[in-house]
C-alpha positions in Angstrom: 92.3 107.2 112.8 95.7 107.4 114.4 98.6 108.6 112.2 101.4 106.0 111.9 104.9 107.1 111.3 108.3 105.6 110.5 111.7 107.2 110.2 115.2 106.6 108.9 118.4 108.6 109.4 119.6 110.0 106.0 123.1 111.5 105.4 123.2 114.3 102.9 126.2 114.6 100.6 127.0 118.1 99.2 129.5 118.8 96.5 131.5 122.0 96.3 133.1 122.7 93.0 134.7 125.8 91.5 132.2 128.4 90.2 131.9 129.1 86.5 131.7 132.9 86.8 133.8 135.4 88.6 130.9 136.4 90.8 130.5 132.9 92.3 133.7 131.4 93.7 132.1 128.1 94.5 129.1 126.1 93.2 127.2 124.0 95.7 125.1 121.0 94.9 123.4 118.2 96.8 124.5 115.0 95.0 123.7 111.9 97.1 122.1 110.5 100.2 123.3 107.9 102.6 120.5 105.8 104.2 121.2 104.9 107.8 124.1 107.3 108.2 125.6 108.4 111.5 125.9 112.0 112.6 128.0 114.4 110.6 128.8 118.0 110.3 130.4 118.9 107.0 132.9 116.0 107.1 135.0 115.7 104.0 134.3 112.4 102.1 136.2 112.8 98.9 138.5 115.3 97.2 139.3 115.4 93.5 141.4 118.6 92.8 139.2 121.5 93.8 136.0 119.4 93.9 135.1 118.2 97.4 132.2 116.0 98.6 131.0 116.6 102.1 128.8 114.6 104.4 127.0 117.8 105.4 124.5 116.5 107.9 122.4 113.6 108.9 118.7 114.3 109.1 115.7 112.1 110.1 113.5 111.2 107.2 110.0 110.8 108.7 107.1 109.3 106.8 103.5 109.4 107.9 100.5 107.3 107.0 98.5 110.5 106.3 100.9 111.4 103.5 100.9 108.2 101.5 99.4 109.9 98.4 102.6 112.1 98.1 104.8 109.0 98.5 102.9 107.3 95.7 103.6 110.3 93.5 107.3 110.0 94.4 107.3 106.2 93.7 105.5 106.7 90.4 108.3 108.9 89.0 110.8 107.6 86.5 113.6 107.7 89.2 112.1 108.0 92.7 114.0 110.4 94.9 113.9 112.4 98.1 113.9 116.2 98.2 116.7 117.7 100.2 116.4 121.4 101.2 119.3 123.7 102.1 119.0 127.3 103.3 121.8 129.9 103.4 123.6 129.9 106.7 123.1 133.0 108.7 125.4 132.5 111.7 128.4 134.8 111.4 130.8 132.1 112.7 129.6 129.4 110.3 132.3 127.4 108.4 130.0 126.7 105.4 127.6 128.9 103.6 124.7 126.4 103.6 122.7 124.6 106.3 120.8 121.4 105.4 117.4 121.9 106.8 114.9 119.3 105.6 114.5 116.0 103.8 111.2 114.6 102.5 110.0 111.6 100.5 106.7 113.3 99.5 106.7 114.8 96.1 104.0 117.3 97.3 106.0 118.4 100.3 109.1 118.9 98.1 107.1 121.0 95.6 105.9 123.3 98.4 109.5 124.0 99.4 110.4 124.7 95.7 107.5 127.3 95.4 109.1 129.7 97.9 112.4 130.2 95.9 114.3 131.0 99.1 116.1 127.6 99.4 118.3 125.4 97.4 116.7 122.1 96.8 117.6 118.9 94.9 115.7 115.7 94.2 118.3 113.0 94.9 117.8 109.4 93.7 116.7 106.9 96.3 118.8 103.7 96.6 116.8 100.5 95.9 116.6 99.6 99.6 115.0 102.9 100.5 112.5 102.6 97.6 111.5 99.2 99.0 111.2 100.6 102.5 108.9 103.4 101.3 106.9 101.0 99.0 106.3 98.6 101.9 105.1 101.5 104.1 102.7 102.8 101.4 101.4 99.2 100.7 100.6 98.8 104.4 99.1 102.2 105.1 97.6 103.7 102.0 93.8 104.1 101.8 92.4 105.3 98.5 90.0 108.2 99.0 87.3 108.3 96.4 87.0 111.5 94.4 83.8 113.4 95.2 82.8 116.0 92.6 81.6 119.2 94.2 78.1 120.1 93.0 76.9 123.6 92.3 74.6 125.4 94.7 71.0 125.2 93.6 70.9 129.0 93.5 69.0 130.5 90.5 71.4 132.2 88.2 69.0 133.2 85.5 67.5 136.1 87.5 68.2 139.6 86.2 69.9 141.7 88.8 70.1 145.0 86.9 73.5 146.1 88.3 72.4 146.0 91.9 74.9 144.8 94.4 74.4 142.5 97.3 70.6 141.9 97.7 70.9 142.2 101.5 72.0 145.8 101.2 69.4 148.4 100.3 70.6 150.5 97.5 68.4 152.0 94.7 71.2 153.1 92.4 73.5 151.2 90.1 76.5 150.0 92.1 78.7 150.3 89.1 77.9 154.0 88.5 80.7 156.6 88.1 81.6 158.4 91.4 80.2 161.9 91.8 82.5 164.9 91.2 82.5 168.1 93.2 81.6 168.6 96.8 79.8 166.0 98.8 76.4 167.2 100.3 
């Protein structure tokens, strides 16, 4: 079966605010998304004192018919959202300390990024139009896969093995014995 995909450009809004400790001058947070946004590279959107909102980047949100189960998990949440991932910027001439690297609508994909602990990620609420777009895609392409319980092998487990290891390896002694001390013959 061919995988069907759809995509949408999504602008990422990042807020820089003063840090609350002396060790962190600034606190960075992903605060919003802009569906259908044009290209951007840390363009200032709004300033309120020292708090600044930037249109940090525009990424393509791609959805696939093979991942509809993850989208269903997203849509089933109290507030459906997309997961946005940012990594520390490593380029020495970079103007900003973060690089927006990924956006996903799959709850499972977002969880995988969170497991590594190497990136900053936020789940940002989807606007109603984006929820409708994702729901229409899922309705058109989701196929329920029945749960098939795995059965145990029909291997006899009631046999007495007397501490022997793998039956394919000839060994007359107990495999769990204490190692010999002294010289080896």
